[in-house]
N, C-alpha and C positions, 0 to 999 in steps of 0.2 A: 763509374755509373752504378746505380742501384740494380741489384739482381732482378728486381721485378719491373724494370723500366721497359717501356716500348719506345723504339726509335723510329721516327718518321723522317724520310728524306724525299724531297720533291725532285722531279725530273731535272737532271742537269746539275744537281748540287754535289758537292764533294764533302766527305766526312773524314777528318784526319784522325787516324788511330796511332797517335804518337806515343806509344808505350810498348813495352815488351809483354808477351804472353797474351792471354785471352781475357776479355771482359764479358761476363755472363749477363744477358738481357732476356726478357720474356719474348718479345715479338719485334720483328723488323718489317717495316712497311716502306716499300720503294714506290713512289708515285701512287699512293693509296692502295697498293696491292700487297697483301701479306706474303712474306717470303717463307720458304720452307725451313724447317729446323736444320741446323748445321752451323758451320763456322763461315764467317764472311771476312774478307780482307782485300787488300790491294792485289793487283796482278803480280804474280810471282811470290806471294806470301805463303803459299801452301794451304790456303783455306779451301774448304769444300766448294765455296762459291767465290771465285776471284772476280772482282768487278772494278771498273774504272771509277766508280762512285767513292772508293776508299783509297786512302793514301797512308803511308807509314807502315811500320813493322807489326803493329798490333792486330789482333783478331777480335771480332764480335762473335760470341757463341749464342745463337738463338735457341732457346729451350722450348718454346711453344709458339703456335700460330694463333692468330685471333680466332674469333668464333667461326669455326669451319662451316661453310655453306651460307654465311651471311654475305652474299655477293654485292649487296647494295650498301653494306656497312651501316645499317640502321639499328644494330643491336639485337636483331631477332632473325631467325631463319624462318622465312614464311614464303607465301606465293610470289611476292614481289621479287624475291631472290631467284625463283625459277624463271621469271621473265628476263632477268638480267642474263642468266645462264643461256636461255634459249636464243636471245638476241646476239650473243657473242660466241655461240657454238663454232668451233673450228678456228677461232681467233688465236694467234700466237701469243698475245699478251695475256698475262695471268689475271684472274679475277681477284677482287678484294677478298681477303680472308680465305684464300684457296689452299695454299700450301704446296701447290704444284705449278709448273709453268704450262701455259697454253690452256685452252678451253676444250674439253672433250667429255665423253660420257662418264668417265670416272668422277668428274665434277658433279654430274647429276646424282650419282650414287651418294656422294658426300653430302649433297644438299638433302636428299631424301632421308638419309640416316640421321641427320641432325634437325630435321623439320620440327618446329615447335620449340626449339631451344632459344633461350634469350641470353644476353650478356650476363654473366654471373651464375647461370644455371649449371655450368660445368659439363664436361663431356661424359661424366658418369651418370648423369641424370637421364632416366628413361621415361619418356612421355608416351602416352597412348594417343598421340595426335594422329589424325587421319591425313595422309598425304594425298592431295588432289592429283588425280591422273589427268593429263591433258585431254585425252579423248573420251573421258567418261560421259560428258554431257552429250557428245555426238552419239555414243552407243545408246544412251538413254532415249534420245530423240528417235533413233532408228527403231528401237524396240516399240516405242509408243506408236509410231506411224504404222508399223507392221500390224500391231494389234487393232488399231483403229481401222485400217484397210480391211482386215479379215472380218471384223464385226460388220462393216458396211456391206461387204459382199454377201455375208450370211443374211443380213436384213433384206437386201434387194432380192436375193434368191427366194426368201420366204414370201415376200410380197408378190413376186411374179408367179409363184406356185399357187397362191391363194386366188389370184385373178384367173389363172388357167383353170383351176378347179371350179370356180363359180361359172365360167363360160361353159365348161363341159356339163355341169349340173343343169344349167338352163336348157341346153340343147337336148339333153337326155330326159327332160321332164322331171327332174329331181325336185327337192324341197325349194330350190330357188326359182323353179319354173314359173311360178306365179308373177315374178318380176317382169317377165317378157311382155305382158299385156298392159303394163302401165307406161304412161308417157308423162312428160312435164305438164301437159295440158290437163291430164286427168287429175293430178294432184292439186291443181289450182281451181278445179271445179269447172273447167271449160270443156270438158269431155266430150 
């Protein structure tokens, strides 16, 4: 096989490694999930990962994993991959392009550190992409509601104080006292 090959095996298939030594490949995908770096072979072969999917004395040496964090395998690490991770959290089956078995918080860290990468961008590319935090919109909403509630309370308090001051002013004969002698009829000329 070509050293830059990717090998894809569907569930239940077997791959005959009928040669001696190891064949180097880039990535190994079993049932659409990227397998970790290491050697793969039949049970009893001495490989890092011995599986029933392989037969024969040979080994496959996986040198890299697909685009880490691209859990929906669309060629980009983005918010859609976060959704896949969240929906499969604590599942024992590996995520696509994960490199580890099972789904845990280390997979979130892997997604976050690769957020914004696309197929071909390489792991050495550093992007200044903003990673969306799941609760950010909730925090923003709570802050906005708190400010709006505080503003509303201050407004109601100010209106209440003005009304109280006007009533007190009228009772004490202050500048608004002249208002107590007028009625609706007076303003319509029915006085």
